[in-house]
N, C-alpha and C positions, 0 to 999 in steps of 0.2 A: 667251609674254611681256610679251602687254599689257599695260600698266598697273603694270611692276615698277617700284620708283626704283632709281635709277644716278644715284650722284655722279661726278659726273663731272670727273678730271683734267685740271688744262694741261699738253696737252705743252709743249715748248718746241724747238724744232726750231732745228740747228747753224747760222745764219743770228742768231740772236741770241732771232729775233722765237718769238712763240704760232702755233701757226695750232687757233685758235677760233671760228675760218669753211672745212673746206674748197670748197674744187671740185674739178667731174670736167672731163674736157676730150674721153673719150667713154667712147660706152659702149655691146652688141652680144653680139646672139645666139654665140660660138667654140665651130669644134671643132677647135681644131689646138694643146685642147693633148691631157696623154697620157691612153689608153682607158679611165684608170678615171680622170678626171675632164669627161669631157669626153658629151653638151654642159654651158658655162658659164658661165654668165650676167659677163660682165668690164664693171666697170665703173676707170674710169685715174680715180684722184684727182688734181693737180697736184698738181709737188712735189715738189721731188728733194736730194742728198744729196750725192751718185755726182755726175760727169762721161764718165760709159762718152766718147770716142767715137764709138765706135762704137752709139752708141744709135738705133734705128729711132724714139723717141719726139723728141725729142731735136732744137731748145731750145722745144718746146713743155711736155712734162711739167717743165721744168726751174720756170719761172713756177707758180707757186703761188694765184696769181692765172688762167691760165688757164683759158678755159671757163665756164664758168656753177658759181652758188652749189651744193653740194651738200645740198640739200632730205630728212633723210634719212625723215618722213614716205611721200614723193616715193617715193621711190625704195628705197622698205621693201617699199613695192607695185607696183613693176616689181616689183622679184628678182621678190614672190608668185607670175605672172601672170608671169614667164618661168619661170620652177618647174608654177607648174600646165601647159605646155604644152610640154616636154618639160626644161631645160634638169638639174641632175643638181645645181647646186652655183650660187655667185654669189661668182666671182674678182673681189676687191679686186688691182685691181695701183696700178704710178701711169710714171716718177716714181717715188717706195717709199713705199709708202702705210703702213705704220707710225704716219709721223709725223699724222698726223691719225687719233687714239686716241678724242680725243670723238668722232666721225664716227660711229666706226665698234661702239661702243657704243648715239651715242645710234641710228646705222641696227639692231641686232638689239636692243633697244629695244619699236622699229616696228612692228616685222614685228608681221603676224594666228599665224604660227604659226615657233619654233625655225629660223634658217636658218642651214644651210650655207655654211658663210664658208672656204672658202680666202680670206689675206696669204699675196699671190706678190712673195716678199721682199731686201732687199738682205742679209739679215743684219744691219744696223746696232743692230737696237734696239737702249733702251736696256733694264736689270733689266726696270726701274718698267712702260714696258711689254710687256711682256712676265706677265710677270701678271696683270698688272689685263685682260687678254685668254685666260683662261687662262679654260676655259667659252664665254669668246665662236666662237672660234676653231676651228672639224669640223676642217682642218689643213693646217699653212706648209708652203707651200711659202718653199725659201730657196733661195739659184745661187750658189756658192759658185763665187764666175766669178776669184780668183788665188790661185796657188800661194804666194804674195807678195809681200811687201812693198810691193815697187821696181818688182812688172808693176804693181796695184794705184795708188799714189805718179804712178808719166808715164799711165796710160793712167786713171782717174778719180777722181787728184787729190783719193785718199782717202790719209789717213800711221793706221797699225797696225793695218791691217786683220784680217789674219789675226787674233790676239790679239780684239778683239772676236764677232767674224762667228766663229774660232772655240765663243766661249766658250755665244753663246749654240746654234747648234746642242745640246756637251756639255746643256747644259740643258732641248731642246725631246725630246731625244732620250731622256732620264729619263720624262715622266710624261706626249708629249707625242704626234699623229698627223708625222708628218714627212716629207716629199722631200726634196730636193735636187737640182734638177739645174746641171746646170756646158756653159759653151755653147763650145762647142767652137771657138780659134781660129787662121789663121795668122800659123806664125808660136809660137805657145804651145804646144803640144804642150810639150813636153821643160819645162818651166818652173813649168809653172801646171795644165796635165789634169793630168803623171805624180805631181805633187805634191796635190791633190785627192783625185786615186785615191787613192796612202800616208793619208792622214791618216786622209782614211773607214774602210780597211780599219780601222785604229790601230787610231782612238778607238768609234766606231759606225756596225763594218758591219753591222749590223740595219738600214738605216736601205737609208728605198726609195729609189733614180741613178738617174738619167735622163741620159740624157750625148745634146746639142743639138748637129748636121756642118751645120747648114745656115747658114752662116753668112754674111750681107751685107754689104756696108762700108754702113754707112751716115753723115750726122754726115760729119764731121771725120776717116773714117774712110780716109773715100773717094781725102782725098791722103798720103794715112801709107804706107808703100813698105813696112812688114809689111802689116800690113791693112789696107789699103786693096786686099784683093784674095781670092779663095776657098779654101779652108781646099781644098785637093793631096789629090787624091785617095788618094796613097799614108800623106798624115796621118788620118784615115777608118779607114784601112784597120790600120791601125797601130795605132789607137786602141782601139778596136774588139779587135783581136783585143792587148793590155792591161790590156784589162775580161773578156773570159774567162778571165783569167789569176789573176783579182784575187777574192775571198772577200766578194765584196757579190749586194748582190739587183739590177740592173740593170737599162737595155731603151736604148734608143737610137731617134733619131725612122728609120735607115738602115735596108733591109732587109734585105740582103749587102750589104758593104763589101769 
């Protein structure tokens, strides 16, 4: 891809500014993703349009100036080195990485070979961003965090959540590699987890789905009476039983619940 000329679009962030210069605050080799992706070279890009009260990288990830400027040429070399030494994918996280469309395109163009990029997103990206990244992103991992707009507004301060994210999931499922995740949260099994599973079964049953149960309260959730605790084992068992009865291609992070 070196030498290919790319016309880089301008990305307008939800705050009203533009993300012309991406920053990153962490990068490392990780074995924490699903077996089909691990190990990955993770790059955490600064800035997010959600304010999830349980976020494990808050509040650092919210500030788009956190960390250091993301030099696409330097990071492309690091990605190549990581792939040469065993990483299978380059995983772009945040924050919300889709806010940095120009950087993602620059990273892909600067690499000496096509990069197997994963976009690990909250699913809030625009149709134009989704279109610009076709052919650049190898796999889209979308966290379908909430099963209703009320929980999204209360926990993450996000309006009109379901319409935006489900629209993107439907579009990606049509012609992209899509992997959907959901984090089981204490007190949100029936209001979020079950509606998420029901929507997937009805609309995109062929999508790969991964249930994460190892929730640990972080940031503002530490003082929340509902979210400030671990998932009860009984809820994990019920969630796995609910999935077992669903017509989905699913996995979970527990061997037995």
